[in-house]
ZAFIMAR-480862 format. One record per residue (C-alpha): residue number from 1; x, y, z. Coordinates in Angstrom, 1 decimal. Last residue first. Layout:
<sites>
+-----+--------+--------+--------+
! num !     xx !     yy !     zz !
+-----+--------+--------+--------+
! NUM !      X !      Y !      Z !
...
+-----+--------+--------+--------+
</sites>
This chain:
<sites>
+-----+--------+--------+--------+
! num !     xx !     yy !     zz !
+-----+--------+--------+--------+
! 347 !   -4.6 !   42.4 !   18.3 !
! 346 !   -5.8 !   41.6 !   14.8 !
! 345 !   -3.9 !   43.8 !   12.4 !
! 344 !   -5.7 !   46.6 !   10.8 !
! 343 !   -7.4 !   46.8 !    7.4 !
! 342 !   -6.7 !   46.5 !    3.7 !
! 341 !   -2.9 !   46.1 !    4.1 !
! 340 !   -3.5 !   43.7 !    6.9 !
! 339 !   -5.8 !   41.6 !    4.7 !
! 338 !   -3.2 !   41.5 !    2.0 !
! 337 !   -0.6 !   40.4 !    4.5 !
! 336 !   -2.9 !   37.7 !    5.9 !
! 335 !   -3.7 !   36.5 !    2.4 !
! 334 !    0.0 !   36.2 !    1.5 !
! 333 !    0.9 !   34.5 !    4.8 !
! 332 !   -1.9 !   32.0 !    4.5 !
! 331 !   -0.9 !   31.0 !    0.9 !
! 330 !    2.8 !   30.7 !    1.9 !
! 329 !    1.9 !   28.6 !    4.9 !
! 328 !   -0.3 !   26.3 !    2.8 !
! 327 !    2.5 !   25.8 !    0.2 !
! 326 !    5.1 !   25.1 !    2.9 !
! 325 !    2.8 !   22.6 !    4.6 !
! 324 !    2.3 !   20.8 !    1.3 !
! 323 !    6.0 !   20.6 !    0.7 !
! 322 !    6.6 !   19.4 !    4.3 !
! 321 !    4.1 !   16.6 !    3.9 !
! 320 !    5.6 !   15.4 !    0.7 !
! 319 !    9.1 !   15.6 !    2.2 !
! 318 !    8.0 !   13.6 !    5.2 !
! 317 !    6.0 !   11.0 !    3.1 !
! 316 !    8.9 !   10.4 !    0.7 !
! 315 !    7.6 !   10.1 !   -2.8 !
! 314 !    5.6 !    7.2 !   -4.2 !
! 313 !    3.2 !    9.6 !   -5.8 !
! 312 !   -0.2 !    8.0 !   -4.8 !
! 311 !    0.7 !    7.1 !   -1.2 !
! 310 !    2.8 !   10.2 !   -1.0 !
! 309 !   -0.5 !   12.1 !   -1.1 !
! 308 !   -1.1 !   11.0 !    2.5 !
! 307 !    2.0 !   12.8 !    3.7 !
! 306 !    0.8 !   16.0 !    2.0 !
! 305 !   -2.6 !   15.6 !    3.6 !
! 304 !   -1.1 !   15.0 !    7.0 !
! 303 !    1.2 !   18.0 !    6.7 !
! 302 !   -1.7 !   20.2 !    5.7 !
! 301 !   -3.7 !   18.9 !    8.7 !
! 300 !   -0.9 !   19.7 !   11.1 !
! 299 !   -0.5 !   23.2 !    9.7 !
! 298 !   -4.2 !   23.8 !    9.8 !
! 297 !   -4.5 !   22.7 !   13.4 !
! 296 !   -1.5 !   24.9 !   14.4 !
! 295 !   -2.8 !   28.0 !   12.5 !
! 294 !   -6.3 !   27.6 !   13.9 !
! 293 !   -4.9 !   27.2 !   17.4 !
! 292 !   -2.9 !   30.4 !   17.1 !
! 291 !   -5.8 !   32.4 !   15.6 !
! 290 !   -8.1 !   31.2 !   18.3 !
! 289 !   -5.7 !   32.2 !   21.0 !
! 288 !   -5.1 !   35.6 !   19.3 !
! 287 !   -8.6 !   36.6 !   19.9 !
! 286 !  -11.2 !   34.2 !   21.1 !
! 285 !  -11.6 !   30.5 !   21.7 !
! 284 !  -14.3 !   27.8 !   21.3 !
! 283 !  -16.1 !   28.5 !   18.0 !
! 282 !  -13.1 !   30.3 !   16.5 !
! 281 !  -11.1 !   27.1 !   16.9 !
! 280 !  -13.4 !   25.2 !   14.5 !
! 279 !  -12.8 !   27.4 !   11.4 !
! 278 !   -9.3 !   26.2 !   10.5 !
! 277 !  -10.5 !   22.6 !   10.3 !
! 276 !  -14.0 !   23.2 !    8.9 !
! 275 !  -12.6 !   23.9 !    5.4 !
! 274 !  -11.1 !   20.5 !    5.2 !
! 273 !  -14.2 !   18.7 !    6.2 !
! 272 !  -16.4 !   20.8 !    4.0 !
! 271 !  -14.2 !   20.1 !    0.9 !
! 270 !  -14.4 !   16.4 !    1.5 !
! 269 !  -18.2 !   16.5 !    2.1 !
! 268 !  -19.0 !   18.5 !   -1.0 !
! 267 !  -16.7 !   16.5 !   -3.1 !
! 266 !  -18.3 !   13.2 !   -2.1 !
! 265 !  -21.8 !   14.6 !   -2.6 !
! 264 !  -21.0 !   15.9 !   -6.1 !
! 263 !  -19.3 !   12.6 !   -7.1 !
! 262 !  -22.2 !   10.6 !   -5.9 !
! 261 !  -24.6 !   12.8 !   -7.7 !
! 260 !  -22.6 !   12.5 !  -11.0 !
! 259 !  -22.4 !    8.7 !  -10.5 !
! 258 !  -19.1 !    7.2 !  -11.6 !
! 257 !  -17.2 !    7.0 !  -14.9 !
! 256 !  -13.8 !    5.3 !  -14.6 !
! 255 !  -15.3 !    1.9 !  -15.2 !
! 254 !  -16.3 !    2.8 !  -18.8 !
! 253 !  -12.6 !    3.5 !  -19.7 !
! 252 !  -12.5 !    5.7 !  -22.7 !
! 251 !   -9.8 !    5.9 !  -25.4 !
! 250 !  -12.5 !    6.0 !  -28.0 !
! 249 !  -11.3 !    3.3 !  -30.4 !
! 248 !   -9.5 !    1.0 !  -27.9 !
! 247 !  -11.3 !    1.5 !  -24.6 !
! 246 !  -14.9 !    2.1 !  -26.0 !
! 245 !  -14.3 !   -0.5 !  -28.7 !
! 244 !  -13.3 !   -3.1 !  -26.1 !
! 243 !  -16.3 !   -2.5 !  -23.9 !
! 242 !  -18.7 !   -2.6 !  -26.9 !
! 241 !  -17.1 !   -5.7 !  -28.2 !
! 240 !  -17.3 !   -7.4 !  -24.8 !
! 239 !  -21.1 !   -7.0 !  -24.8 !
! 238 !  -21.5 !   -8.0 !  -28.5 !
! 237 !  -19.3 !  -11.2 !  -28.2 !
! 236 !  -17.3 !  -11.8 !  -31.4 !
! 235 !  -15.7 !   -8.2 !  -31.3 !
! 234 !  -12.8 !   -9.4 !  -29.1 !
! 233 !  -12.0 !  -12.4 !  -31.2 !
! 232 !  -12.3 !  -10.6 !  -34.6 !
! 231 !  -10.0 !   -7.8 !  -33.3 !
! 230 !   -7.4 !  -10.3 !  -32.0 !
! 229 !   -7.3 !  -12.3 !  -35.2 !
! 228 !   -7.2 !   -9.2 !  -37.4 !
! 227 !   -4.3 !   -7.7 !  -35.4 !
! 226 !   -2.4 !  -11.0 !  -35.3 !
! 225 !   -2.6 !  -11.3 !  -39.0 !
! 224 !   -1.6 !   -7.6 !  -39.7 !
! 223 !    1.3 !   -7.9 !  -37.3 !
! 222 !    1.2 !   -6.0 !  -34.0 !
! 221 !    3.0 !   -2.7 !  -33.6 !
! 220 !    0.5 !   -0.3 !  -32.1 !
! 219 !   -0.6 !    0.8 !  -35.5 !
! 218 !   -1.6 !   -2.8 !  -36.2 !
! 217 !   -3.8 !   -2.7 !  -33.1 !
! 216 !   -5.5 !    0.4 !  -34.3 !
! 215 !   -6.0 !   -1.1 !  -37.8 !
! 214 !   -7.5 !   -4.2 !  -36.3 !
! 213 !  -10.0 !   -2.1 !  -34.4 !
! 212 !  -11.1 !   -0.4 !  -37.6 !
! 211 !  -11.4 !   -3.8 !  -39.3 !
! 210 !  -13.6 !   -5.2 !  -36.5 !
! 209 !  -15.9 !   -2.2 !  -36.8 !
! 208 !  -16.1 !   -2.8 !  -40.6 !
! 207 !  -17.0 !   -6.5 !  -40.0 !
! 206 !  -19.7 !   -5.6 !  -37.4 !
! 205 !  -21.6 !   -3.5 !  -40.0 !
! 204 !  -25.2 !   -2.6 !  -39.0 !
! 203 !  -25.5 !   -3.9 !  -35.5 !
! 202 !  -21.9 !   -3.0 !  -34.5 !
! 201 !  -22.6 !    0.5 !  -35.9 !
! 200 !  -25.6 !    0.9 !  -33.7 !
! 199 !  -23.7 !   -0.3 !  -30.7 !
! 198 !  -20.8 !    2.1 !  -31.5 !
! 197 !  -23.1 !    5.1 !  -31.8 !
! 196 !  -24.7 !    4.3 !  -28.5 !
! 195 !  -21.3 !    3.9 !  -26.9 !
! 194 !  -20.5 !    7.4 !  -28.2 !
! 193 !  -23.6 !    9.0 !  -26.8 !
! 192 !  -23.3 !    7.2 !  -23.4 !
! 191 !  -19.7 !    8.1 !  -23.1 !
! 190 !  -20.2 !   11.7 !  -24.0 !
! 189 !  -23.2 !   11.9 !  -21.5 !
! 188 !  -21.1 !   10.2 !  -18.8 !
! 187 !  -18.2 !   12.6 !  -19.2 !
! 186 !  -20.6 !   15.6 !  -19.1 !
! 185 !  -22.3 !   14.2 !  -16.0 !
! 184 !  -18.9 !   13.6 !  -14.3 !
! 183 !  -17.7 !   17.2 !  -15.0 !
! 182 !  -21.0 !   18.9 !  -14.3 !
! 181 !  -21.4 !   17.0 !  -11.0 !
! 180 !  -17.8 !   17.6 !  -10.0 !
! 179 !  -18.1 !   21.4 !  -10.6 !
! 178 !  -21.4 !   21.6 !   -8.8 !
! 177 !  -20.0 !   19.8 !   -5.8 !
! 176 !  -16.8 !   21.9 !   -5.7 !
! 175 !  -18.9 !   25.1 !   -5.9 !
! 174 !  -21.2 !   23.9 !   -3.2 !
! 173 !  -18.3 !   23.1 !   -0.9 !
! 172 !  -16.7 !   26.5 !   -1.6 !
! 171 !  -19.8 !   28.5 !   -1.0 !
! 170 !  -20.6 !   26.6 !    2.2 !
! 169 !  -17.0 !   26.7 !    3.6 !
! 168 !  -16.3 !   30.3 !    2.6 !
! 167 !  -19.6 !   31.4 !    4.1 !
! 166 !  -18.8 !   29.6 !    7.3 !
! 165 !  -15.3 !   31.2 !    7.3 !
! 164 !  -16.6 !   34.7 !    6.7 !
! 163 !  -19.4 !   34.4 !    9.3 !
! 162 !  -16.9 !   32.9 !   11.9 !
! 161 !  -14.3 !   35.5 !   11.1 !
! 160 !  -16.8 !   38.4 !   11.5 !
! 159 !  -18.2 !   36.9 !   14.8 !
! 158 !  -14.8 !   36.2 !   16.4 !
! 157 !  -14.9 !   39.1 !   18.7 !
! 156 !  -12.1 !   39.6 !   21.2 !
! 155 !   -9.5 !   40.9 !   18.7 !
! 154 !  -12.1 !   42.8 !   16.6 !
! 153 !   -9.5 !   44.8 !   14.6 !
! 152 !  -10.2 !   43.0 !   11.4 !
! 151 !   -8.1 !   43.0 !    8.2 !
! 150 !   -5.4 !   40.4 !    9.1 !
! 149 !   -8.1 !   38.1 !   10.6 !
! 148 !  -10.2 !   38.4 !    7.4 !
! 147 !   -7.2 !   37.4 !    5.3 !
! 146 !   -6.3 !   34.6 !    7.7 !
! 145 !   -9.8 !   33.3 !    7.5 !
! 144 !   -9.9 !   33.3 !    3.7 !
! 143 !   -6.5 !   31.6 !    3.4 !
! 142 !   -7.5 !   29.0 !    5.9 !
! 141 !  -10.7 !   28.5 !    3.9 !
! 140 !   -8.9 !   28.1 !    0.6 !
! 139 !   -6.0 !   26.0 !    1.9 !
! 138 !   -8.0 !   23.5 !    4.0 !
! 137 !  -11.0 !   23.1 !    1.7 !
! 136 !   -8.7 !   22.4 !   -1.3 !
! 135 !   -6.7 !   19.9 !    0.8 !
! 134 !   -9.8 !   18.1 !    1.9 !
! 133 !  -10.9 !   17.8 !   -1.7 !
! 132 !   -7.5 !   16.6 !   -2.8 !
! 131 !   -7.5 !   13.9 !   -0.1 !
! 130 !  -11.1 !   12.9 !   -1.0 !
! 129 !  -10.3 !   12.6 !   -4.7 !
! 128 !   -7.4 !   10.4 !   -3.9 !
! 127 !   -9.5 !    8.2 !   -1.7 !
! 126 !  -12.3 !    8.0 !   -4.3 !
! 125 !   -9.7 !    7.0 !   -7.0 !
! 124 !   -8.2 !    4.2 !   -4.9 !
! 123 !  -10.2 !    1.6 !   -6.7 !
! 122 !   -8.6 !    2.4 !  -10.1 !
! 121 !   -5.8 !   -0.1 !   -9.6 !
! 120 !   -8.3 !   -2.8 !   -9.3 !
! 119 !   -9.5 !   -2.3 !  -12.8 !
! 118 !   -6.0 !   -2.7 !  -14.1 !
! 117 !   -5.6 !   -5.9 !  -12.1 !
! 116 !   -8.9 !   -7.3 !  -13.5 !
! 115 !   -7.7 !   -6.6 !  -17.0 !
! 114 !   -4.5 !   -8.4 !  -16.4 !
! 113 !   -6.3 !  -11.4 !  -15.2 !
! 112 !   -8.7 !  -11.5 !  -18.2 !
! 111 !  -12.4 !  -10.7 !  -17.6 !
! 110 !  -12.5 !   -7.9 !  -20.1 !
! 109 !  -10.0 !   -8.4 !  -22.8 !
! 108 !   -6.7 !   -6.9 !  -22.1 !
! 107 !   -5.7 !   -3.5 !  -23.5 !
! 106 !   -3.1 !   -3.7 !  -26.2 !
! 105 !    0.5 !   -2.7 !  -26.0 !
! 104 !    2.5 !   -3.4 !  -29.1 !
! 103 !    3.9 !    0.0 !  -29.4 !
! 102 !    3.9 !    1.9 !  -26.1 !
! 101 !    1.9 !    5.1 !  -26.3 !
! 100 !   -1.3 !    3.9 !  -24.6 !
!  99 !   -3.2 !    7.2 !  -24.2 !
!  98 !   -2.4 !    8.9 !  -27.5 !
!  97 !   -3.0 !    5.7 !  -29.4 !
!  96 !   -6.3 !    5.5 !  -27.4 !
!  95 !   -7.5 !    8.2 !  -29.8 !
!  94 !   -8.0 !    5.6 !  -32.5 !
!  93 !  -11.6 !    6.7 !  -33.4 !
!  92 !  -12.9 !   10.1 !  -34.5 !
!  91 !  -16.6 !   10.3 !  -33.6 !
!  90 !  -16.6 !   14.0 !  -32.9 !
!  89 !  -16.7 !   13.3 !  -29.1 !
!  88 !  -13.5 !   11.3 !  -29.6 !
!  87 !  -12.0 !   14.3 !  -31.4 !
!  86 !  -12.8 !   16.6 !  -28.5 !
!  85 !  -11.2 !   14.2 !  -26.0 !
!  84 !   -8.1 !   13.8 !  -28.3 !
!  83 !   -7.5 !   17.5 !  -28.8 !
!  82 !   -4.2 !   17.7 !  -26.8 !
!  81 !   -3.0 !   14.7 !  -28.8 !
!  80 !   -4.2 !   15.7 !  -32.2 !
!  79 !   -2.0 !   18.8 !  -32.6 !
!  78 !   -2.4 !   22.4 !  -31.3 !
!  77 !   -3.0 !   24.5 !  -34.5 !
!  76 !   -4.0 !   21.9 !  -37.0 !
!  75 !   -6.2 !   20.2 !  -34.4 !
!  74 !   -7.7 !   23.5 !  -33.5 !
!  73 !   -8.5 !   24.3 !  -37.1 !
!  72 !  -10.1 !   20.8 !  -37.6 !
!  71 !  -12.2 !   21.4 !  -34.5 !
!  70 !  -13.4 !   24.7 !  -35.9 !
!  69 !  -14.1 !   23.1 !  -39.3 !
!  68 !  -16.1 !   20.3 !  -37.7 !
!  67 !  -18.2 !   22.7 !  -35.6 !
!  66 !  -19.0 !   24.9 !  -38.6 !
!  65 !  -20.3 !   22.0 !  -40.6 !
!  64 !  -18.2 !   20.0 !  -43.1 !
!  63 !  -19.7 !   20.1 !  -46.6 !
!  62 !  -20.5 !   16.6 !  -48.1 !
!  61 !  -21.5 !   16.6 !  -51.8 !
!  60 !  -24.7 !   16.3 !  -53.9 !
!  59 !  -26.7 !   16.4 !  -50.6 !
!  58 !  -28.6 !   13.1 !  -50.0 !
!  57 !  -32.4 !   12.7 !  -50.5 !
!  56 !  -34.2 !   10.4 !  -48.2 !
!  55 !  -36.5 !    7.7 !  -49.7 !
!  54 !  -35.8 !    5.0 !  -47.1 !
!  53 !  -33.8 !    3.1 !  -49.8 !
!  52 !  -31.8 !    6.2 !  -50.4 !
!  51 !  -31.0 !    6.5 !  -46.7 !
!  50 !  -30.0 !    2.9 !  -46.5 !
!  49 !  -27.6 !    3.4 !  -49.5 !
!  48 !  -26.2 !    6.5 !  -47.9 !
!  47 !  -25.8 !    4.7 !  -44.6 !
!  46 !  -23.7 !    2.0 !  -46.3 !
!  45 !  -21.7 !    4.7 !  -48.2 !
!  44 !  -20.9 !    6.4 !  -44.9 !
!  43 !  -19.5 !    3.1 !  -43.6 !
!  42 !  -17.2 !    3.0 !  -46.6 !
!  41 !  -16.2 !    6.6 !  -46.1 !
!  40 !  -15.4 !    5.8 !  -42.4 !
!  39 !  -13.3 !    2.9 !  -43.5 !
!  38 !  -11.3 !    5.2 !  -45.9 !
!  37 !  -10.8 !    7.8 !  -43.2 !
!  36 !   -9.6 !    4.9 !  -40.9 !
!  35 !   -7.1 !    4.0 !  -43.5 !
!  34 !   -5.8 !    7.6 !  -43.6 !
!  33 !   -5.8 !    7.7 !  -39.9 !
!  32 !   -3.6 !    4.6 !  -39.6 !
!  31 !   -1.2 !    5.8 !  -42.3 !
!  30 !   -0.6 !    9.0 !  -40.4 !
!  29 !    0.0 !    7.1 !  -37.1 !
!  28 !    3.4 !    5.8 !  -38.3 !
!  27 !    4.7 !    9.4 !  -38.3 !
!  26 !    5.7 !   11.6 !  -41.2 !
!  25 !    2.4 !   13.3 !  -41.5 !
!  24 !    0.6 !   13.4 !  -38.1 !
!  23 !   -1.1 !   16.7 !  -38.8 !
!  22 !   -2.1 !   15.6 !  -42.3 !
!  21 !   -3.4 !   12.3 !  -40.9 !
!  20 !   -5.4 !   14.3 !  -38.2 !
!  19 !   -7.0 !   16.4 !  -41.0 !
!  18 !   -7.8 !   13.2 !  -43.0 !
!  17 !   -9.4 !   11.6 !  -39.9 !
!  16 !  -11.4 !   14.8 !  -39.4 !
!  15 !  -13.0 !   14.6 !  -42.9 !
!  14 !  -13.7 !   10.9 !  -42.5 !
!  13 !  -15.4 !   11.5 !  -39.1 !
!  12 !  -17.6 !   14.2 !  -40.7 !
!  11 !  -18.5 !   11.8 !  -43.5 !
!  10 !  -19.3 !    9.2 !  -40.9 !
!   9 !  -21.5 !   11.5 !  -38.8 !
!   8 !  -23.2 !   12.9 !  -42.0 !
!   7 !  -24.2 !    9.4 !  -43.1 !
!   6 !  -25.5 !    8.6 !  -39.6 !
!   5 !  -27.7 !   11.8 !  -39.7 !
!   4 !  -29.0 !   10.7 !  -43.1 !
!   3 !  -29.8 !    7.2 !  -41.9 !
!   2 !  -31.7 !    8.6 !  -38.9 !
!   1 !  -30.4 !    8.4 !  -35.3 !
+-----+--------+--------+--------+
</sites>
């Protein structure tokens, strides 16, 4: 990134810091964002000096671009918390305050015992995603099959149901995979861009970066002396500094970002497994027998998915399973009724 582009980035950040400070007026966070605006302007001056030395001309004054004005308008309308991801992408630091709301709480340094525990807590993310993927496949394809079953009169011919169910499985699985790929890829691109900016800033003005981090810790309830000591300690090592700045300034956890292709493949398989459950009986049985078996298998699978979700919610497994079963039954009943209105009941 050129010196002129870096100057614009910092001035844009200072502009948005001031907007957030206005929105947060009357709260302890307001003073933090005012100070961060001042730090951004100091960093902009460093880039301005480098730009002049390189022979680049600077505009007589900074004018926010259309994107910055749109984001500022959204922040004024909805507040900073709902817009924290967008603000992070616009180089506005301190968004971790809206993630870690407890005063005095600070993320542990990488390698600490508490930090390891927090990372270990994320290891169930793939299992959770798989459970939700299976659940989506179950409900969507069961609903589709029940709708077609309600509309068709071919009691002894499962061809239409098989074609519809297979199409629903394939289309749904690819849709899930595409959605996960785009989501994870976008998150990674944002993280890679932001961490690149942080690395460049650490190389040019590490003291200012440490000061920004200290301001964030101070806003969390730490004393000025302790905030400065902790920020200086965490930014002493470049690798640790980047990890810390990503967590504390950007509110990002680098370890939460996986492979886009891995996420797409995982989502595809999970959805396909769930969508296959209500479809399988139509390969081996016909007419009302296949419908009955499909309903029984789907109901059993839905209850199992709901019970498994209790591992993540801490709720009673029986109640969680019954709730998921009720949701699935309602979806199936509605689609069957709509199908019946559009066609004739399966004999």
